[in-house]
N, C-alpha and C positions, 0 to 999 in steps of 0.2 A: 607441356604447352603453356606458354605464358598467356593468362587470361586477357591481358590488355591488348595482346596482339592477335587475338582470335577474331576473325572476320566471319560473322554468322552468315552473311549473304553469299560469300564465296563458298563456304562450307556446304550450304544448302544446295547451291547449283551443282557442286561436285557430287554430292551424295544423290541428288536427283538423277544425274547421268548414270551413276553406279547402280542405283536401284532399278533403272530401266534396263540396263544391260545384264543384270544378274538378279536371280531370285533369292540370293543368300542374304539374310537379315544382317544389318550392321550394328554392332554393339555401341550404343551411344551413351551408356549410363555414366561414364566418367568424364563426359565433355562438359565445359562450362556453358550450360544452356541458358539462353536469355528467355525470360518467362513468356514473352509475346510470341516466341517461335516454337514453344515446347510441343504443341500439338502437331505441328507440321513435321518437326524433327522425329517425333515418335512414329509418325506414319511412314516416313522415309526409312527409318531404321527397321521397320517391320515388327514392332513390338506389340501391335494391337491385333487381337482377333476381331471378327465382326461385332460380336456382342460387347467386347471391351471398348471397341471404337465408339459404339453408341453410348456406353456408360461414360466414357471420357468426354464426349461432346455434352452430354447432360450435366456432368459435374462442372465443366467449365462454365456453362450457362448459369448454374446455381452460384458459382463463385463470382460471376459478374454481378449478380443481383444481391449477393450476400444474404440469402434466405435460408432459414432453418426449416427443412422439409420434414423433420421428425421432432416436433416440439414436445411430445409426451413420451413416456417410457415405452409404451407398447409399440408405437410406430418406430421408435429408435431401435428397439430390439429386433423388430421385423426387418428393418433396413439392414441390420447386421446379418441376419439369417439369409436375406436375399443376396447380399454381396458374397457371402461365403459359399452359397449354393452356385452362384454364377461364375465366380473367379477363384474360389479357394483362397489360399494365402495371399494371392495378388489383390484380393479385395480389401485387405487391411488398410492400405494407403488411401483408397477411396472412402473407406468408413471414417477415417480421420478427417479427410477433406470435406465430407458432407456433414460431419458432426460439429465442426469447429465454430459454426455460426450460432450454436446454442450458447447463450451468455455465460453459462457456468461450465463450458467445455473443460474437461480434464484429460490430458494425454493418457495418463496411467489408467483412469477409469474406462476410457474408450478402448484402449488396448486390451484390457481385461475382458471387456464385454465381447470384443470380436473373437478373442480366443475361446470364450464360452460358446459363441455361436458356431465356431468351427467344430467344437467337440460335441455339441448337442444340436443336431440338424433340426431346423424348423419344418415341421410336417406341413406340406402343402404350400410353403412359402418359396416362391421362385423369383427370378430376375424381374418378372412383371411388376412385383411389389415396388421396386425402385421407381419405375416409370409412373406407377399409380400414385405414390407419394408425391412425386414431382408434379404430376398433373393437379393433385389436390391443392398444391401451393401455387398453381397458376403457371407452371413451367412445362413447355413442350419443346421439342427440338425438330429441326429439319436436318436429316442426315447429310444433306449437301452443304449445310451451312458450316462456317468455320469461326465460331466466336473466339475472340482473343481473351487471354487471361489477364485480369487487371494486375498492374505492377504492385498494387498494395497488398497482395497476398503471396505467400511463399510459392516457389516453383513447384509444379506437379511432377517432380522427378522422383526417382526412387528414394525411399525414406533414409537410406544410408547416406545420401548426399545432403538432404535438407535438415536432418536431425542434428541439432547442436547440443551443447552441454545441457541446456535447458530445452526440452523437446518443444518445437513450435506447434501451434502458435500461441496457446494460452493454457498453461498447466495450472488452472485454478484448483483450489483444494476441494470444492464442492462437487459431488457427482451429479449425474443426470437427475433432475427433480421430477418425480412422478406427478401426474395430474390426478386429482381425486375424481370420484364418480360424478360429483356435481360441478366439475370444471374448475374448482379452486386449486391453486397450486399448494404443495406442501413445502414449507420452508426448510425443514430438516428431514432426513431419512435415516435409515439404519446405519449408514456409514458416517453419520455426523452426530453420533450419540454422545451427549455430554451430560454430566450430572450437575446439580446445583453447586457442588463443591469443587467441580473440576472444569474450569474454563479452558477452551482449546488453546493449543500452542502452535506457532507457525515454524518453529526451528527445524523440525524434520523435513519440512517441505522446501526449505530454502538453503539448508546447510551446505549442499554441494555446489551452490552457484554464487556464494558470497565472495566478495574480494578477499584476497589473502589476509589483509589487515583485520577484517571482521572475523575471519575464520580463527585467527590466533586468539582474539579476544573471547570468542565463544568457546574456545578450547579450555578455558578456565572454569566453565560452568559445571555445576553439580547436578543439574537436571535440565530438561528441555525448557521449563519455565524460567529457570535461572539464565539459560542461554538467551531466551527472548529478552529478559531484563537487561542483560549486558549489551545486547545489540541495540535495543531501543535507547538505553542510556547513552551509549557511544554516539549514535546518530544524532541524538538531541544535543549533546555537549559540543560535538564538532560542527553542528549546524551554525553555531555562532562564530566559527573560526575558519571560514572558507572565503577569504577575500577575492574579489574579482570574478567570482562565479555568479551567474545570474541566468534567468530564463524569461521567456515571454509566455504569460498565462492569461487568457481572456483579454488579450490586448494590452496587458500591463506588465511592467518589469517586476519580477519577483526574485527573491533570494532564498537560500536553503532553510531559513530559521523554522524551528519546530517548537511546539508547546506539548509537553508530555506530563501526565499525571498517573503515577503508579499507585494503585490502592490495594491494601491488604490488611488483614488483621495483624495485631502485634506479633512479632517474632516470625512472620512468614518469610522473611529474607529480603525485604525491600531495601534494607540498609546497605546491601552490596552495591547499590547504585553509586555510593561514594567512591568506589573504584574507578568509575568512569570519569570522575572529576580529575583524577591524576593524569588522564590523557591530555588534558588542555592546561594543566597547571604550568608547564614551561612558558606558555604564552602569557598567562597571568603574571608569572614572575618577571618576564621580560618587560611588561608594561609597568610593573611596580618599581623595577630597577630604573627604568627610564624616568619615572616620576621622581624617584628619590634623587637621581642626578640633577634633574631640573630644579628641584627644591634646594639642593645644595648650592647650585649656581645662583638661585634667587636670593638666598640668604647673603651670599657674598656681595651681590649687587646692592642689597639693602644697606649693608655696612658701608660700602663705598658711597652710596647716595647720602647717607647720614653725615659722612665725613665731608662731602662736597656740596652740602645743602645750599651754600651761598652762591655756588656757581650757577649763573642763569641758564646755562646750557645743560645742566644735570637733569636727567629724566628719571622719574620714579619707576622703579622696576615693577612689572606685572607678575602677580603670583601665577604660577603655572596651573593649568587645570588638572584635577585628579585623574590619573590614568589607572584603570583596573578593568579586568575582564568580568569578574564576579560582582554582581550588584546585590547587596544584602536585601532580603525581602522586607525587612522592617525599616527601610529607609523612608525618609519623607519623599513626597512626590517631587519636590524641587531637586532634592539630592539625586534621585533616579534620573531625572531629565538632564541634570548637569553632567552626570557621568556619561550618559549616552552622547551628549554634545561633545564632551572632551574626547571620546573614542570614535568620533565620526559616525555616530548612530549605532555602534555595536555594543552589545552587552548580553550577559547571561545571568538569569536568576536561578540559582541551584540551591534548593532547600529540601531537606529530608523530612521536614514537618510542614505539611501543607497549610496548617492553620496559622502559621507565622504570617504568610501573605494575606490570609483571610482577615486576621486581626488588624493588619496594616490598612487594608481597604476600608475597614469600619471606622478607622480613626480620622479625625479632622485633618491632621497634618500629612497623612500618608495615603489618602485615597487617590491613587493613580490608576484606578480600574479603567477609566476611559482611555487613557493613554496606552495602557496595557493592551486593550482590545484594538486600538488603532495600530499599534506596532505589528500586530499579526499580519496586517495587509500593507505595511510600510506606509501608512497614511501620515501626513504631516502632524507633528505634535507641537503646540505652542505653549510657552510659559514665560513668566516674568521673573527676571533676576532682581530681587529686592535690593541686594547690596549695591548693585551698579545701576539700578532703575533701567534695566535693559530688557527689551522684548526679544525673545529668542524663538526661532522656528527650527525644529528638527525635521529636515526633509528626509524621507525614506529611512526611518529608523529600522534597524535590523536586530531585534531583540529576540532571544530564545529563552525558554523557561523549562526547567526540569523540577517537578515537585513529586513528593510521595507523602502518603498518609493513610489513615484509616478511612473507611467509608463515611463515617461521621464528619471527618475533616473536609471531604468533598462537599457535603451539604453546607458546611460553614462557609466555604468559598463560593459555591454556586447554589444559591438557595432554591432555584426552581428551573424548570425546563426551558423557559423563555429567556433566561439570562444568557447574554451573548458570549459569556466566557465558555459555556459548555461546548458549543459547536467549534470552538477554536482549539480545543485540547484533543490530543490522542489519549485514550484511556487504556490502561492495562490492569486487569484484575488478577493479581497474583494468587495462585492456589497455595493453600497452606498444607504442607506435606507432613504427615505424622511419621517422620523419619529422624533418627538421631544420627547426625553426620559425624564422621571421625574428625574431631577438632585438632588432632595431632598428625594429620596426614602429611601436611607440609612442614618439612623440617629444615630444608636448605633455603631455597630462594622463596621469599614470601610473595603473596599476590600483589602487595604494594610495589615491590620491586619490579615485578612483571609489567604492571601497568605504567610504572615510571618509564620503562623501556619503550613501551608503546607511545608514551607521551613524547619522548625524544624522537621517535620515528615520525610521528605526526607533525612535530614542530618543524622538521625539515621541509615537509610539504607546505606547511603554512608560510614559511619564509619565501619559498619559491613562488607561491601564489601571490604574495604581497608585491613582488616585483614584476609579475607577469602582466601581459596585456589582458583586458577583460575577456573572459571565456563565456560564450553563450551556450547554455545547455538546451537541447531540443530533443523531442521524440521524433522518430521517423514517421512517415505517412501511415504505414500499417499499424504502428503502435498507437497513433492518434485515433485511427478508426476503432481499434480494439478498446481503447480507453473510453471513448464515447459510448460504445455499445455496453460495456461493463457498467458504467455509472448510470446509464439510462435504465438498465434492468434493476440495479440496486435501488435507485431512487423510487421506482415504482413499487418494488417489493417492500421496502421498509416503510415508506409513507403509507401504504395500505394497512400495515400492521400497527404503526405507532402514531400515525397522523401527521399533519403538516409541521408540527414542532420539530420533527426529526429531520425534515428536508434540509434545514440549514447545516446539520452535521454531515449529511451525505455530500452536499455540495462542497463544503470546506474540506472534507476528506479527499475530494478530487484534487484540490490544491496540495493537500498534504502528501498524497501519493506522488504527485509531480515532484515535490520537494525531496521526498525520500529517494526517488530514482536519481535526482540531481546529486544528492550526497554520495550515494553508492557509486555513481559514475565518477565522481571527483576522487574517491578513494582508489579508483583504478589507476590513477596517475602514479601512485606509489609503485605499481607493478610495471607500467609501460613507460613511465617518464615522459609521456607525450603531453604537450601543452597546446592543444589546437585552439583556433579562433572560435570554431563551432564544435561543441562536444556532443555528438549524437549518442543517444542512449543505446547501450548494448541490449539485445533482446533478453539475455539472462537477467540483467539488472532491472529491466522493466517488469518482467514477470515476478521477480523477487519482491519488488515494491508492491505490486498488485496483490500478490498472495498474502503478504503481511497485512495489508489494509483489509483484505477480505476477512481475516481472522479478527483484526482489531475492531471491525464493525460490530461483532458480537459482544466484545467487551464494552464497547460504547453503549450498545443496547441494554446491557445489564445495568450499567451505571444510570442510564436514563430511567430505568424502571424504579430506581430508588429515589428519584427527585420528584417533588410534588409539582403538578401543573398549576398555572394560575387560573383559577376558576372560582365560581361561587362556592364558598366554603361548605355550605350545607349540601349542595349538590355533589361536590367532590367527595365528601365523607360518605354520602349515600351510595355513590357509585363504587367507591372503594370497598365499602362494607358488602355490597351485593357481589362484587368480584371476589372478595375474600371468602364469602359464604359458598360461592360456586366452587372455588378451588377446594375448600374443606369438604364439600360434598362428594367430590370425585373419589372413587375407590383407588387403592394402590396401583392396580393394573386395570386398564379399560381400553375399549376401542372408541372410535370417533362417534359412532351412533349412540353408544351409551352416554357419552359426554353431551350430545345434543339433547337426548331425552331428559337428562338431569337439568340441563339449562332450561328446557321448556317447562319443567315442573317448577322452576324458580322464576318464571316469567322473564327469562333472558332471551332476546331474539337470537335466532340461529346465526345471523351474520356476526353479532356481537360475541357469541360463544366461540365461533371459529377464530375471531380475532384474538380473543383471550388465549386460546390454545397456541396460536402462533407466537404470541408475546411470551408466554411461559416457556415455550421451546427456545426462543431466541435468548431469553434471560436465564436459561438453564434451570427453571423451576419444574420442568417436566423433561423426561427422557422420551425421545421419539424412537421407540424400539424398532419399529418397522412401519411400512406403509399402513396408515390408519390405526396403529396401535401405540399406546402411550403407557408410561408408568411414572409414578412419583419416586424421586430419589430418596 
C-alpha cells in the first residue's frame, strides 16, 4: 500500500463497520498508522485487553505531558516489574514509552532492565504500581476519555515498526541514575566506571550509525580512542569546508565551524590528527593554485603597465589577495584577518602544537584572541589595512580550529576557567595506552594514500556544495524537544557540581551539538546525492551527535579541573589545600558515609564533601564502583 494514498478516515470507517459485524480482531500492525489515530485503530483492531486498554490510556496521557513517573531507580525497577506482571513481553514497549522522559534514557539499558524484570518477578508488585506511580506524578485517567498522542513523539505502534537503525527516541550512553538516601543524585554509577588514566570513548556507541564516509575513516583506527580522534579531527577539518550549509540557532544564522583541542601526554598518539588534514588538502591546493594563477596574471599586467606608463588610460594592476584554507597559528593578527577576508570569511587553523597559538596570542603583533572568540559565533571582526589605509569589516567569519598539545599547553593557551576560549572548545583527553603497535603492519597502501582518497571523495562534495543553493539544516520538532530536555538536565547537573563558571561550556556545547549534527547530516549527501533546500536531521545523526557530546562533557570537565579559577589567591590556595588533604585522607576503597565522616573530621561541610566526590568522579580521580561505593584508581 502506498502510504501517500492511504486515507485514514476511510480506513477507520471501514474497520468500524467490520468490527461491528465480526468479533474477529483485525491485524493492523503493518499499516501506516498516523500517531493521532493510533489509540482508536488499536481499539478497532481488537489488540487491547481491558487492563492493557487502561495502561494505554495512561501511557498516552503521560506522553502528552512528557512526565517521568519513575525518576529514581527503585520506582523505575518497580515499574518494570509491574508491566511485566501485567502484560508479560507486551509490557516491554510500554516500559520504553514510560521511561524515555528520563533525561538519560538509554534504549539498551531499559531493554536490559525489562528483561531482568521478566526473569525475576517482583514479589507483591502488580499492575496497581503503574497507576500508583502515575498518581504520585499527578496523573489520573478517565477510562472514557480518549487523549491524543502528540505528534512530537514516536507512534505507539509495535517496536518492530518504530525501531530504526538507532533505536528511538534517545539512546544516551548513561544508564538510569540512582537517587541516594538523602535525595542527592549520583553522577556516575557502576556502569560508568572510569579510572583517572582511562577517559571514556564514544566510538562503540555510535559506530553503527555513522555516515559511510566516517565509517571508512574510523576503519583505520587502532583503538576506540583512536577512532574518536579520527572522527573528531575529520568533523573539525571539514567544518571549514561546507559552503552553503547553515542553520538557525537561538534566532541567529550559524555555520558548521568547530574548535577542537586534543590533549594528551607525549607519544599518546595525538599526532595521527595530521591524517585528517589530508582530507581537505585538495581544497587547500585548489585555492593555492588559483592564487598562483592570479599572481602570474598580476605580474604580466605589472610589466604591461610599466611599458605603457605614459598612457593616461593605463590602470595600475591590483595585487590579488592571498588565497589559502590553512591559516598558520603564528601569523600576525592582520595577516589572519586578511586571509579570512580574501576567502570570504573562511579559514582553518590546524596546529599539532597548541602552544604555537598561545605564544602568538601573547605577542604584540599576533594577539587576535578577541577576533578568534568572535569568529566562533560569526560576529563581525573589524581591522585596519595599514598599507591601503582601509578599514575592513569581516561579516560572519567562519573560522574553524584544530589544536593538539599536552595538558600544560592548554594552560598556556587558556590560563583560567573564566577565559572565554575555554567554553568555545571541544576537548578530548586522549588515553595513553601501554601497547606496542606493529609498525610494519601496513606494507602496501599507506594511511596517507587512504586519506588522500578520502580527500578526493570529499572534494567532490565540496565542489557541488559551492554551486548549490543555500541549504538550511534543521532539527525536527521531536528532536528539538529532546535537545532542550537533555541540555536542561545537563546544565543543572554540571552547574551544581562545578559552579556557574561551567554553565558557559554547557550552553556552548548545545551550539556545538547542533553543529556536529549539521556536519554529519551534510556528509550523508555523499550517500544519497540529495541537495534539499531544507535538510532535516536524521534521528540517527541527532542521537550520534548527542551521544558524542555526552562523552565529551566528561573530557571537558576533566580539563576544567586542571584550570585555576580567578579568586583571591590566598583563599584559593587554602581551599585547594583543604580539598587535597581531604582526597589524601580517603582510603583506597570506601563508602559514602565513610567519606562524609572524614570530611566532618576535617571541618568540611557535608554539601561541600558531596560536591568534591562528584567532581572527582566526573574528572576520573575516583572510580564509582557501585551505588554509594568508591575507590581510588
